[in-house]
C-alpha positions in Angstrom: 0.0 0.0 0.0 2.8 2.3 0.9 4.6 1.6 -2.4 1.5 2.5 -4.5 1.2 5.8 -2.7 4.9 6.6 -3.3 4.6 5.7 -7.0 1.5 7.9 -7.5 3.2 10.8 -5.8 5.9 10.8 -8.4 3.5 11.3 -11.4 3.5 14.8 -12.8 0.5 16.2 -14.7 -0.4 19.5 -16.2 -1.5 21.3 -19.4 0.7 21.4 -22.6 1.8 24.9 -23.4 4.4 26.5 -25.7 7.7 27.6 -24.2 7.5 30.8 -26.2 4.0 31.7 -27.5 5.4 34.1 -30.0 7.6 31.4 -31.5 4.5 29.4 -32.1 2.9 32.5 -33.8 5.9 32.8 -36.0 5.6 29.2 -37.0 2.0 29.7 -37.9 2.7 32.8 -39.9 5.5 31.1 -41.9 3.2 28.2 -42.8 1.6 30.4 -45.4 4.1 30.9 -48.2 1.8 31.6 -51.1 1.4 35.4 -51.4 -1.8 35.1 -53.4 -3.3 32.8 -50.9 -2.5 35.3 -48.2 -4.4 38.0 -50.1 -7.3 35.5 -50.5 -7.4 35.0 -46.7 -7.7 38.8 -46.2 -10.5 39.0 -48.9 -12.1 36.0 -47.2 -12.4 38.0 -44.0 -14.2 40.8 -46.0 -16.6 38.2 -47.4 -17.1 36.7 -43.9 -18.1 40.2 -42.8 -20.8 40.4 -45.4 -19.1 42.8 -47.8 -20.8 43.3 -51.1 -18.1 45.5 -52.5 -14.4 44.8 -52.1 -11.6 46.9 -53.7 -7.9 45.8 -53.9 -5.5 48.6 -54.7 -1.7 48.2 -55.3 0.0 51.6 -55.1 3.0 53.5 -53.7 2.8 55.5 -50.5 5.8 57.8 -50.0 7.8 55.6 -52.3 6.8 52.3 -50.5 4.8 49.6 -52.3 1.5 48.9 -50.6 -1.5 46.6 -51.1 -4.8 47.9 -49.7 -8.1 45.9 -49.3 -11.2 48.0 -48.7 -14.7 46.6 -48.0 -18.2 47.7 -47.0 -18.8 44.9 -44.6 -20.1 45.1 -41.0 -16.5 45.5 -39.7 -14.4 43.5 -37.2 -16.5 42.0 -34.4 -19.3 44.5 -34.9 -20.9 44.0 -31.4 -17.7 45.4 -29.7 -16.4 49.0 -29.6 -13.8 49.5 -32.3 -10.8 49.7 -29.9 -11.8 46.5 -28.1 -12.5 44.7 -31.3 -9.1 45.5 -32.8 -7.4 44.6 -29.5 -9.2 41.3 -29.5 -7.9 40.5 -32.9 -4.3 41.1 -31.8 -4.5 39.2 -28.6 -6.4 36.1 -29.7 -4.2 34.7 -32.4 -5.2 31.1 -33.0 -8.7 31.6 -31.7 -11.6 32.6 -34.0 -15.0 33.7 -32.8 -16.3 32.2 -36.1 -15.5 28.7 -34.6 -18.3 29.2 -32.1 -20.9 29.3 -34.9 -22.8 26.1 -35.5 -22.3 24.3 -38.8 -25.7 25.5 -40.0 -24.9 29.1 -39.1 -21.6 28.9 -40.9 -23.3 27.6 -44.0 -26.0 30.2 -43.9 -23.5 33.0 -43.4 -21.0 31.6 -45.8 -18.4 32.1 -43.1 -15.1 30.2 -43.6 -12.4 31.5 -41.1 -12.1 29.4 -38.0 -8.5 29.4 -37.0 -7.9 33.1 -36.1 -4.6 33.1 -38.0 -5.7 34.7 -41.3 -4.1 38.1 -40.7 -0.7 36.4 -40.1 -0.5 35.8 -43.8 0.7 39.4 -44.2 4.2 38.2 -43.2 4.7 36.7 -46.6 3.4 39.9 -48.3 5.1 42.7 -46.5 6.6 44.1 -43.3 3.8 46.3 -41.9 0.1 45.5 -41.4 -2.5 48.2 -40.6 -6.2 47.5 -40.2 -8.7 50.4 -39.9 -12.3 49.7 -38.9 -15.4 51.9 -38.4 -19.1 51.7 -37.9 -21.7 54.3 -38.8 -21.6 57.2 -36.3 -18.5 55.9 -34.5 -14.9 57.1 -34.5 -12.6 54.8 -36.6 -9.7 53.0 -34.9 -6.7 51.2 -36.4 -4.5 48.3 -35.5 -0.8 48.1 -36.4 1.4 44.9 -36.5 4.9 44.4 -37.8 6.3 41.1 -39.2 8.6 39.2 -36.8 7.7 41.7 -34.0 5.5 40.6 -31.0 4.1 44.0 -30.2 0.9 45.7 -31.5 -0.6 49.1 -31.4 -4.3 50.2 -31.4 -5.1 53.9 -31.7 -7.7 56.3 -33.0 -7.5 56.8 -36.8 -7.5 60.0 -38.7 -9.8 60.7 -41.5 -12.7 58.7 -42.7 -12.9 55.3 -44.3 -13.9 54.8 -48.0 -17.2 53.3 -46.7 -19.4 54.4 -43.8 -19.1 50.9 -42.3 -16.3 48.4 -43.1 -12.7 47.6 -42.9 -9.5 48.8 -44.6 -6.4 46.6 -44.5 -3.1 47.9 -45.8 0.1 45.8 -46.1 3.1 48.1 -46.6 6.7 47.5 -47.7 5.7 44.6 -50.0 8.5 42.1 -50.6 10.1 42.3 -54.0 9.8 38.6 -54.4 6.0 38.7 -54.4 5.3 42.0 -56.4 5.0 40.1 -59.7 2.2 37.9 -58.3 0.1 40.9 -57.3 -0.6 42.3 -60.8 -4.2 43.0 -61.6 -4.9 40.1 -64.0 -2.7 37.5 -62.3 -4.1 38.2 -58.8 -7.7 38.5 -60.2 -7.5 35.2 -62.0 -6.4 33.5 -58.8 -9.1 35.0 -56.7 -11.8 34.2 -59.3 -11.0 30.5 -58.9 -10.0 30.5 -55.2 -13.2 32.3 -53.9 -15.5 31.3 -56.7 -18.2 29.7 -54.6 -18.5 32.6 -52.2 -18.5 35.3 -54.9 -21.3 33.5 -56.6 -23.3 33.0 -53.4 -22.9 36.5 -52.0 -22.9 38.3 -55.3 -19.9 40.4 -54.2 -18.2 42.8 -56.5 -14.4 42.5 -56.3 -12.2 45.0 -58.3 -8.5 45.2 -58.4 -6.8 48.6 -59.2 -3.1 48.4 -60.1 -1.7 51.9 -59.9 1.8 50.7 -60.2 1.5 48.9 -63.5 3.0 50.7 -66.5 2.5 50.6 -70.3 0.0 48.2 -71.7 -0.3 46.2 -68.5 -3.9 45.8 -67.2 -4.6 48.3 -64.5 -8.2 47.6 -63.6 -9.6 44.0 -63.3 -13.0 43.0 -62.2 -12.9 39.6 -60.5 -15.5 37.4 -62.1 -16.1 33.8 -61.0 -14.5 31.3 -63.3 -16.9 29.8 -65.9 -16.1 26.2 -66.7 -16.0 24.8 -70.2 -18.0 21.9 -71.5 -21.5 20.6 -71.0 -23.1 20.8 -67.6 -24.1 17.5 -66.0 -26.5 16.8 -63.3 -27.4 16.4 -60.4 -26.6 19.7 -58.6 -26.5 18.0 -55.2 -25.1 14.8 -53.9 -26.5 13.0 -50.8 -23.8 12.2 -48.2 -24.9 9.8 -45.5 -24.9 11.4 -42.1 -23.9 14.9 -43.4 -25.3 17.8 -45.3 -25.4 17.3 -49.1 -22.5 18.3 -51.3 -22.9 20.8 -54.1 -21.9 19.5 -57.5 -21.0 21.5 -60.6 -19.6 19.0 -63.1 -18.9 19.6 -66.8 -18.0 17.2 -69.5 -15.3 18.5 -71.9 -15.6 17.1 -75.4 -11.8 16.9 -75.9 -9.6 15.9 -73.0 -7.3 18.4 -71.5 -4.6 17.3 -69.1 -4.8 20.6 -67.3 -8.5 20.3 -66.5 -9.5 18.8 -63.1 -12.5 18.7 -60.8 -11.5 20.8 -57.8 -12.7 20.5 -54.2 -14.0 23.4 -52.1 -15.2 23.7 -48.5 -18.1 26.2 -48.3 -17.1 28.1 -51.4 -13.4 28.3 -50.8 -11.0 26.1 -52.8 -8.9 23.7 -50.7 -7.9 21.1 -53.3 -7.0 21.7 -56.9 -7.8 18.1 -57.8 -10.6 16.2 -56.2 -8.6 12.9 -56.6 -6.3 14.2 -53.9 -9.1 13.8 -51.4 -8.5 10.0 -51.5 -6.1 8.9 -54.2 -6.4 5.3 -53.4 -10.1 5.2 -54.2 -10.5 8.0 -56.8 -7.3 7.6 -58.9 -8.0 5.8 -62.2 -11.7 6.7 -62.1 -13.6 9.2 -64.3 -12.6 12.0 -62.0 -9.0 11.4 -63.1 -9.7 11.1 -66.8 -9.1 14.8 -67.6 -12.5 14.8 -69.3 -14.4 16.4 -66.4 -13.9 19.8 -64.8 -15.9 21.8 -62.2 -16.0 21.8 -58.5 -17.4 19.7 -55.6 -18.3 21.8 -52.6 -18.7 20.0 -49.2 -18.6 22.2 -46.1 -18.4 19.4 -43.5 -14.7 18.6 -44.0 -12.0 19.9 -41.7 -9.5 22.1 -43.6 -5.8 21.8 -42.7 -5.1 24.9 -40.6 -1.5 25.6 -41.7 -1.7 26.8 -45.3 -5.5 26.3 -45.4 -4.9 23.8 -48.2 -5.9 20.1 -48.0 -8.3 18.4 -45.7 -8.0 16.2 -42.6 -8.9 12.6 -43.0 -12.1 12.1 -41.1 -15.4 10.3 -41.2 -16.9 13.1 -43.3 -14.3 12.6 -46.0 -14.9 8.9 -46.1 -18.6 9.4 -46.4 -18.1 12.0 -49.2 -15.8 9.6 -51.2 -18.4 6.8 -50.8 -21.0 9.2 -52.2 -18.8 10.3 -55.1 -18.1 6.7 -56.1 -21.9 6.2 -56.7 -21.6 8.8 -59.5 -19.0 6.8 -61.4 -21.4 4.5 -63.5 -23.2 7.6 -64.7 -20.0 9.5 -65.5 -18.6 6.4 -67.4 -21.9 6.3 -69.4 -21.5 10.0 -70.2 -17.9 9.4 -71.4 -19.0 6.5 -73.6 -21.9 8.5 -75.1 -19.5 11.5 -75.7 -17.0 9.2 -77.4 -19.8 7.9 -79.7 -20.7 11.4 -80.6 -17.1 12.3 -81.2 -16.6 9.3 -83.5 -19.7 10.2 -85.5 -18.4 13.8 -85.9 -15.0 12.5 -87.1 -16.7 10.2 -89.5 -18.8 12.9 -91.0 -15.7 15.2 -91.3 -14.0 12.3 -93.1 -16.8 11.9 -95.5 -16.8 15.6 -96.4 -13.0 15.6 -96.9 -13.2 12.5 -99.0 -15.8 14.2 -101.2 -13.5 17.2 -101.7 -10.5 15.0 -102.3 -12.2 13.0 -105.1 -13.8 16.0 -106.8 -11.0 16.2 -109.4 -11.5 12.5 -110.5 -14.4 13.4 -112.8 -12.5 16.2 -114.6 -8.9 15.1 -114.5 -9.4 11.3 -114.9 -12.7 10.7 -116.7 -11.6 7.2 -117.6 -12.4 6.1 -114.1 -16.0 5.0 -113.6 -17.6 6.3 -110.4 -20.5 4.6 -108.6 -24.2 4.7 -109.2 -25.5 6.0 -106.0 -29.0 7.0 -105.0 -28.4 7.5 -101.2 -27.2 4.5 -99.4 -29.4 2.3 -97.3 -27.4 0.6 -94.6 -26.9 -3.1 -95.0 -29.0 -5.4 -92.8 -25.9 -6.6 -90.9 -24.5 -3.1 -90.5 -24.1 -2.2 -86.8 -23.3 1.5 -87.3 -25.8 3.1 -89.7 -24.8 6.2 -91.7 -26.9 8.2 -94.2 -25.4 8.8 -97.6 -23.6 12.1 -98.0 -24.7 14.2 -101.0 -21.7 14.5 -103.3 -21.2 15.6 -107.0 -23.2 13.3 -109.2 -24.9 11.5 -106.3 -28.6 10.8 -106.4 -30.1 11.5 -103.0 -33.8 10.6 -102.5 -36.1 13.3 -104.0 -33.1 15.1 -105.5 -32.7 13.9 -109.2 -29.5 14.4 -111.1 -28.4 13.9 -114.7 -26.0 11.0 -115.4 -23.4 13.5 -116.6 -22.9 14.4 -112.9 -24.2 18.0 -112.3 -24.3 19.1 -108.7 -27.5 19.3 -106.7 -28.6 22.8 -105.9 -27.1 23.1 -102.4 -23.9 21.3 -103.4 -23.5 23.4 -106.5 -23.7 26.5 -104.4 -21.3 25.1 -101.8 -18.7 24.0 -104.4 -18.8 27.3 -106.3 -18.9 29.6 -103.3 -16.1 27.8 -101.5 -13.0 29.5 -102.6 -10.7 28.4 -99.8 -7.5 28.1 -101.8 -7.9 31.6 -103.2 -7.3 33.0 -99.7 -3.7 32.0 -100.2 -3.2 34.5 -103.1 -1.0 37.4 -102.4 -3.0 39.9 -104.4 -6.8 40.3 -104.6 -8.8 39.0 -107.6 -8.4 41.0 -110.8 -11.1 42.4 -113.1 -14.1 40.4 -114.4 -13.0 37.9 -117.1 -15.7 35.3 -117.4 -19.0 34.1 -115.8 -19.3 30.5 -114.7 -22.8 29.1 -114.6 -23.4 26.0 -112.5 -24.6 23.4 -112.9 -23.5 23.5 -116.5 -25.7 20.6 -117.5 -28.6 19.3 -115.6 -32.1 17.8 -115.9 -35.5 18.8 -114.5 -38.8 17.1 -114.7 -41.9 18.6 -116.4 -43.1 21.8 -114.6 -40.3 21.4 -112.1 -37.7 24.1 -111.1 -34.0 24.2 -110.9 -31.7 26.7 -109.3 -28.7 28.0 -111.2 -25.7 30.1 -110.0 -23.7 32.6 -112.0 -20.2 33.1 -110.4 -18.1 36.0 -111.7 -14.4 35.2 -111.9 -11.1 36.8 -113.0 -8.6 35.5 -115.5 -7.1 33.2 -112.8 -10.5 31.8 -112.1 -10.7 33.5 -108.7 -14.2 34.5 -107.6 -15.0 38.2 -107.5 -16.5 39.1 -104.1 -18.0 42.4 -105.3 -21.7 42.0 -106.2 -22.3 42.3 -109.9 -25.9 42.4 -111.3 -26.5 39.3 -113.5 -29.1 39.2 -116.3 -30.8 35.9 -117.0 -32.5 34.7 -120.2 -33.5 31.6 -122.1 -31.8 31.6 -125.4 -33.7 28.6 -126.8 -36.0 25.8 -125.7 -39.0 25.6 -123.4 -39.2 27.2 -120.0 -38.4 30.5 -118.4 -36.0 31.8 -115.8 -36.2 34.6 -113.1 -33.5 36.2 -111.0 -33.5 35.0 -107.4 -32.0 36.9 -104.4 -30.9 40.5 -104.0 -27.6 40.2 -105.8 -29.0 38.3 -108.8 -26.2 35.7 -109.0 -28.9 33.0 -108.7 -31.6 32.2 -111.1 -34.6 30.0 -110.8 -35.5 28.0 -114.0 -39.1 27.0 -114.4 -39.7 24.0 -116.8 -42.5 24.0 -119.3 -45.1 21.2 -119.8 -43.2 19.8 -122.8 -39.9 17.9 -123.1 -36.9 19.6 -124.6 -33.5 21.1 -124.2 -33.2 24.7 -123.0 -30.1 26.9 -123.3 -29.8 29.4 -120.4 -27.6 32.5 -120.6 -26.3 34.6 -117.7 -24.5 37.9 -118.5 -22.8 40.5 -116.3 -21.0 43.8 -116.8 -18.1 45.4 -115.0 -17.5 48.8 -116.5 -16.9 48.3 -120.2 -16.3 44.6 -119.7 -19.2 42.3 -120.5 -19.2 38.5 -120.2 -21.7 35.7 -120.4 -22.0 32.1 -119.5 -24.3 29.3 -120.5 -26.0 26.2 -119.1 -28.0 23.5 -120.6 -31.2 22.2 -118.9 -33.0 19.2 -120.3 -36.7 18.9 -119.4 -37.7 15.2 -119.1 -40.5 13.1 -117.7 -40.4 12.6 -114.0 -39.5 8.9 -114.2 -36.4 9.6 -116.3 -34.8 11.6 -113.5 -35.0 8.7 -111.1 -32.1 6.8 -112.8 -28.9 6.6 -110.7 -26.2 9.1 -111.4 -22.5 8.7 -111.0 -20.9 10.0 -107.8 -18.9 9.3 -104.6 -20.7 7.2 -102.0 -20.7 7.7 -98.3 -19.3 4.8 -96.3 -21.5 2.6 -94.3 -19.4 1.4 -91.3 -19.9 -2.3 -90.5 -18.7 -4.3 -87.5 -17.4 -7.6 -88.8 -14.6 -8.8 -86.5 -14.4 -12.3 -88.1 -14.1 -10.9 -91.7 -10.8 -10.2 -93.3 -12.2 -7.7 -95.8 -11.5 -4.0 -95.5 -14.2 -2.6 -97.8 -16.7 -3.8 -100.4 -19.5 -2.6 -102.6 -22.8 -4.4 -101.8 -26.1 -3.5 -103.4 -24.7 -0.1 -104.4 -23.5 0.6 -100.8 -19.9 1.2 -99.9 -19.3 -0.8 -96.7 -16.2 -0.3 -94.6 -15.2 -2.9 -92.0 -14.4 -0.8 -88.9 -13.5 -4.0 -87.0 -10.5 -4.7 -89.3 -7.1 -4.3 -87.6 -6.0 -1.8 -90.3 -9.0 0.4 -89.6 -8.5 0.3 -85.9 -4.9 1.2 -86.3 -5.7 4.1 -88.7 -8.4 5.4 -86.3 -5.8 6.4 -83.8 -5.3 9.6 -85.8 -8.0 11.5 -87.8 -5.6 12.3 -90.6 -4.3 8.7 -90.9 -7.9 7.5 -91.0 -8.7 9.8 -93.8 -5.8 8.5 -95.9 -6.9 5.0 -95.2 -10.4 5.7 -96.3 -9.0 7.4 -99.4 -7.0 4.2 -100.2 -10.2 2.1 -99.8 -12.3 4.3 -102.0 -9.6 4.4 -104.7 -9.4 0.6 -104.6 -13.2 0.4 -105.2 -13.1 2.9 -108.1 -10.3 1.1 -109.8 -11.9 -2.3 -109.3 -15.2 -0.9 -110.8 -13.4 0.6 -113.8 -11.2 -2.4 -114.5 -13.2 -5.4 -113.1 -11.1 -8.5 -112.7 -10.6 -10.9 -109.8 -6.9 -10.4 -110.1 -7.2 -6.7 -109.9 -9.2 -6.9 -106.7 -6.5 -9.2 -105.1 -3.7 -6.9 -106.1 -5.5 -3.8 -104.8 -6.2 -5.5 -101.5 -2.5 -6.1 -101.1 -1.7 -2.6 -102.1 -4.0 -1.2 -99.4 -2.4 -3.5 -96.9 1.1 -2.3 -97.9 0.1 1.3 -97.7 -1.3 0.8 -94.2 2.0 -0.6 -93.1 4.0 2.1 -94.7 1.7 4.8 -93.3 2.5 3.6 -89.7 6.3 3.6 -90.5 6.2 7.1 -92.0 4.6 8.5 -88.9 
């Protein structure tokens, strides 16, 4: 019994305390090394005070660089006299009155500060800190602190504040190493992302005035919350078991960007640049890490790390949030798959348009090649991916008859003639009017039907003249009549008669003393004659046939391409490579049609295979 008493009497107890409190304060102050984050902490205090207008001013006072933050909030600790409030700030480092608010109160007031160390961030900005505070009808007071110094000073302030009620914070003697970070645009872009949630919630107006900037540097910058790119996804809230719901703002970006991330915020203030950092073990490798989503997840129930106010403490709340986030993954994966399908379809349509333009010269420069009779492809029964036929020169789309000699449909004629992309490369502008090109040059129209013609003025180098020139239309011979269409008159609408025949149409234009004319031939036929197939370039119908070794084939007038063939899959890794692969396939089909022979088909198949191998080696 005596031994137990003696052992107990030798146990020492007490409360942990720092040997030197100011050394602890210095440690806390030096934890914040990001100058822009220190400014965000001071702006955060203004937002916590309910400010609707906040001005940041960088200027020189008596040759010393200063940064000033002015707001129209309710002031520091509004229920206390100004002198007592400012003294409380200086003597309660590490204790924030905001911590006494309930979670619901903090959420309703959008209050973030809870550590009472926000003002210590001025150490990484400058050497001298001054805070002036006033309320309506009261004398303003000011607090002075100096970096690395334990003393403070609270005294009456001279003059009035910019606002009847509010706070003015001035950091003087800015460090040269941080001045470049405090320019209007650079600082504004940082605050726009860092405080995005609170700026949106409180509808605060934040403006940065840089009175030190010179030359063309931006001197005034309005801080606007960052707007995320991409398509907004739902829902807007995420249920977190045992906690308040998290606010979601997720966007799907059509093209991946390695710099895009879903960020994480606590009550409107950014604490993690990448949501995956919340729990890398469970979120890395998921849709959140795919660089296809951006936005922000805002969850106020987490505990923010107090040092630099970046990162969060691992807690039951973070575990519950990650569990809730993982329930979104099936929907996000589905969105990614759907977006990939849409992207593939867009690529395929672009490829079809480029193929069309690439093979336009075949009819004129190599008329010996026989093109395909196409009426608008109907997908094969076993085709997995259905594609409508693309209207091309000489193609017969449903309800759009063409002559076998291959004239353009109305919309295609306008597109091909108006599109003068290569002319943009000329050094000099087009010259004077030289000739008038009427398109389509030869076409058919059914009895009592109509056909639209275009007259395009061009110079001696066949470059289109952009200046509007009045065009006169007339029927030289044959049945029918024509009337100008549109304000510029370059279009004419031919109206067929009730009898068959061949009509010669003339369009003429004048440019000063120069007069030119062009002609077109329109044949009026019975309606059933216009239904015959014309010659043109078919659009591919992509078929999934993993077991087949064929690359492409013509079946019932439809050009089928096997997208499951290894060569197609390899070519699909780059859009330009895929276009060249499709061009090889289409060339193979045209040559096979022009020179039909089993031996020709086999040789061309081997040529396409060889080109696919060489294409990979060249890249």
